[in-house]
C-alpha positions in Angstrom: 124.2 133.6 64.3 127.2 131.6 63.0 130.3 133.5 62.0 131.0 133.5 58.2 133.5 130.9 57.2 137.0 132.3 56.5 138.4 131.9 52.9 140.8 129.3 54.2 138.0 127.3 55.8 135.9 127.5 52.7 138.7 126.0 50.7 139.7 123.4 53.4 140.7 120.0 52.2 138.5 117.1 53.3 139.9 115.1 56.2 141.2 112.4 53.9 142.8 113.0 50.4 141.8 109.9 48.4 141.2 111.1 44.8 140.5 114.1 42.6 137.2 113.1 41.0 135.1 115.3 43.3 137.7 117.8 44.4 136.9 121.4 43.5 139.1 123.9 41.6 139.3 126.0 44.7 140.7 123.2 46.8 143.2 122.3 44.0 144.2 125.9 43.8 144.8 126.0 47.5 147.1 123.0 47.3 148.9 124.5 44.3 149.4 127.8 46.1 151.0 126.0 49.2 153.1 123.9 46.9 154.4 127.0 45.0 155.6 128.4 48.3 157.3 125.1 49.1 158.8 124.9 45.6 160.9 128.0 46.5 161.8 126.5 49.8 163.2 123.2 48.4 165.7 125.2 46.3 167.1 127.0 49.4 170.2 125.9 51.2 168.1 125.4 54.4 165.2 123.3 53.2 163.4 122.6 56.5 160.5 124.2 58.3 159.0 123.5 61.7 155.5 123.3 60.2 154.8 119.7 61.3 157.1 119.6 64.3 155.5 117.2 66.8 153.3 115.5 64.2 153.7 111.9 63.0 153.4 110.6 59.4 153.4 106.9 58.6 154.1 105.8 55.0 152.4 102.4 54.7 153.2 100.9 51.3 151.7 97.5 50.5 153.1 97.8 47.0 156.6 98.5 45.9 157.6 102.1 45.2 160.8 104.1 45.1 160.0 107.6 44.0 156.6 108.1 45.6 157.6 106.7 48.9 160.9 108.7 48.9 159.0 111.8 47.9 156.5 111.5 50.8 159.3 110.6 53.2 161.4 113.6 52.2 158.3 115.9 52.3 157.5 114.9 55.8 161.0 115.3 57.0 161.3 118.8 55.3 158.3 119.8 57.4 160.0 118.4 60.6 157.4 115.6 61.1 158.4 112.3 62.6 158.2 110.0 59.6 158.0 106.2 59.8 158.2 104.0 56.7 156.6 100.6 56.6 156.9 98.2 53.7 154.5 95.3 53.4 157.3 92.8 52.9 158.5 93.6 56.4 155.2 94.0 58.1 152.9 91.8 60.1 150.8 91.0 57.0 153.6 88.6 56.2 152.8 86.8 59.5 149.1 86.4 58.8 147.7 89.7 59.9 145.2 91.4 57.6 146.2 94.7 56.0 143.2 96.4 57.7 144.4 95.1 61.1 147.8 96.6 60.3 146.0 99.9 59.6 144.0 99.8 62.8 147.1 98.9 64.9 149.1 101.8 63.4 146.2 104.1 64.1 146.3 103.1 67.8 149.8 104.6 67.9 148.2 108.0 67.2 149.8 109.2 64.0 148.5 112.3 62.3 148.6 111.0 58.7 148.7 107.5 57.1 150.1 107.6 53.5 148.8 104.4 51.9 149.7 102.7 48.6 148.0 99.5 47.8 147.7 97.3 44.7 143.9 97.0 45.1 141.7 99.9 44.0 139.7 101.4 46.8 142.0 100.2 49.7 142.8 103.7 51.0 139.0 104.5 51.0 138.3 101.4 53.1 141.1 102.4 55.5 139.7 105.9 55.8 136.3 104.6 56.5 137.6 102.4 59.3 139.5 105.0 61.2 138.0 106.4 64.3 140.6 109.0 65.3 141.6 112.4 63.8 144.2 110.7 61.6 144.1 111.5 57.9 144.6 109.0 55.1 146.4 110.1 51.9 146.2 108.0 48.8 149.6 107.3 47.4 148.2 105.2 44.6 145.6 102.5 44.6 145.4 99.8 41.9 144.4 101.2 38.6 142.1 103.8 40.3 143.8 107.1 41.3 147.1 108.7 42.2 146.1 112.2 43.2 149.4 113.7 44.3 151.0 112.6 41.0 148.3 114.4 39.0 148.7 117.6 41.1 152.4 117.7 40.6 151.7 117.4 36.8 149.3 120.3 37.0 151.8 122.4 39.0 154.5 121.6 36.4 152.3 122.7 33.5 151.3 125.9 35.3 154.9 126.8 36.1 155.8 126.5 32.5 152.7 127.5 30.6 150.5 129.5 33.1 146.8 128.6 33.5 145.5 125.2 32.4 142.5 126.8 30.7 142.6 126.4 26.9 145.4 123.9 26.8 145.2 120.7 24.7 146.8 117.8 26.5 147.6 114.3 25.1 148.0 111.3 27.4 149.8 108.6 25.5 150.0 104.9 26.3 148.5 102.5 28.8 145.6 104.5 30.2 143.6 101.3 30.8 145.7 100.3 33.7 146.9 103.8 34.8 145.8 105.3 38.1 147.9 108.3 37.1 145.9 108.9 34.0 142.5 108.8 35.8 143.6 111.4 38.3 145.2 113.6 35.5 141.9 113.5 33.5 139.9 114.6 36.6 142.3 117.4 37.4 142.7 118.7 33.9 138.9 118.9 33.4 138.4 120.6 36.8 141.1 123.2 36.0 139.6 124.0 32.6 141.8 122.2 30.0 140.3 122.7 26.5 140.8 119.1 25.4 142.2 115.9 26.8 143.2 113.2 24.3 144.0 109.6 25.0 146.3 108.0 22.5 147.0 104.3 22.3 146.0 100.9 20.9 142.4 99.7 21.7 143.8 97.1 24.1 145.3 99.9 26.3 142.4 102.4 26.3 139.5 102.1 28.7 136.2 100.9 27.1 133.8 103.8 26.3 136.5 106.3 27.5 135.1 109.2 25.4 131.6 108.9 27.1 132.8 107.9 30.6 135.8 110.3 30.9 135.0 113.2 28.5 138.1 112.7 26.4 138.9 112.2 22.7 140.4 108.9 21.8 143.0 108.5 19.0 144.5 105.2 17.9 146.8 106.9 15.4 149.6 108.6 17.4 150.6 111.1 14.7 147.0 112.4 14.4 146.5 112.5 18.1 149.6 114.6 18.8 148.8 117.2 16.1 148.9 120.7 17.8 148.8 119.6 21.4 150.4 121.8 24.1 151.4 119.1 26.5 152.3 115.4 26.0 152.1 113.1 29.0 153.7 109.7 28.2 152.7 106.7 30.4 154.6 103.6 31.4 153.4 100.2 30.2 151.8 98.7 33.4 153.2 95.2 32.6 152.4 94.1 36.2 148.7 94.7 35.6 148.4 93.7 31.9 146.8 90.3 31.4 147.6 88.7 28.0 149.4 90.2 25.0 148.2 93.8 24.9 150.7 94.7 22.2 152.5 92.5 19.6 156.0 93.5 21.0 157.7 96.4 22.7 159.5 97.2 19.5 156.2 97.3 17.6 154.7 99.4 20.3 157.5 102.0 20.1 157.1 102.1 16.3 153.4 102.9 16.6 153.2 104.9 19.8 156.7 105.7 21.0 157.6 109.4 21.3 160.6 110.3 19.2 161.8 113.6 17.8 159.6 113.3 14.7 156.4 112.8 16.6 157.2 115.7 19.0 157.4 117.9 15.8 153.6 117.3 15.3 152.8 119.1 18.6 152.8 122.8 19.3 156.2 124.6 19.0 156.5 125.1 22.8 155.1 121.7 23.7 155.9 120.2 27.2 156.9 116.5 27.4 156.1 114.8 30.7 156.4 111.3 32.1 155.4 110.2 35.6 158.2 107.6 35.7 159.7 105.2 35.9 160.5 105.5 32.1 161.0 102.6 29.8 163.4 104.2 27.3 163.0 102.9 23.8 159.5 101.4 24.7 157.3 104.5 25.3 159.9 107.3 24.9 163.2 107.9 23.1 166.2 109.1 25.0 166.6 112.0 22.6 163.1 113.2 23.8 163.4 112.3 27.5 166.6 114.3 27.7 165.7 116.9 25.1 164.7 120.6 25.3 161.0 120.0 25.7 161.3 117.6 28.6 160.2 118.6 32.1 160.5 115.1 33.5 163.0 115.9 36.2 161.2 119.2 37.3 158.1 117.0 37.7 160.0 115.1 40.5 161.0 118.3 42.3 157.4 119.6 42.0 156.2 116.3 43.5 158.1 117.0 46.7 156.4 120.4 46.9 152.9 119.0 46.3 153.4 116.3 49.0 154.6 118.9 51.4 151.5 121.0 50.7 149.1 118.1 51.2 150.8 116.9 54.4 150.8 120.4 55.8 147.1 121.0 55.1 146.0 117.6 56.4 148.5 116.6 59.2 148.7 120.3 60.2 145.1 120.4 61.1 143.9 122.7 58.2 141.6 120.1 56.7 137.9 120.2 57.3 
């Protein structure tokens, strides 16, 4: 007779962490619990643990990034892992090697985790399918598909300020058509029991058939969409992915969808204002709001470090399935 699985094993992460669409609430809660413990650690004078001593984490970024790459690097170092950063501009892909050959070559150096960002949707999934060793792949953002650790740091931030996600009304404002962050946020918010997820933006920046495909409510009038919401998540205009003129001008976009003090007043009295960064002040958000009393934009960054420490510990530390 097989021994019953332990609670930890039952909630074990899959070997790879690629997205949140099919991740259970139990698994998300396990990551959040680990992250909450690390959230206290990162505020201590001594911020390091030996949790991943002897393990190796490679950050392999085929697309430019500052905050996500730095967050993963710092998370690995805080856990005492050996951390190696590789940017595509300095890699063998610039000498003709395919990106998949780069992945396989790095795998042969026996790392415990590959953190991959790529401009093409699905690239981390392809890499995970090609690996033959115990090495885990963590998706640090792929095309317009998913950015799971960003979504979990948003969930952690909401929970720390408002408690459980159940019953909350959350508005995601801006360019959801090209946003990998928004897709992961929607999956996570639904899984964790949000009462309602609203997408607010012009028709050119909202995915087609979003209400049916994603289970959200769509508003093209920002004032109406923000009425009574508990959380506002503003999104950056993904100019590098937009083809053609999606909006008449940045000035007109801010007039119609930008978050200023007046629009914040339409939300709940204790609303949280969030932004995954980098912010375009005066395009999607006014400085008076970004730096105002409802903003938790900087705590999001701190919570991101705790979430990435938790994911690295659970996967590179051998606690995944």
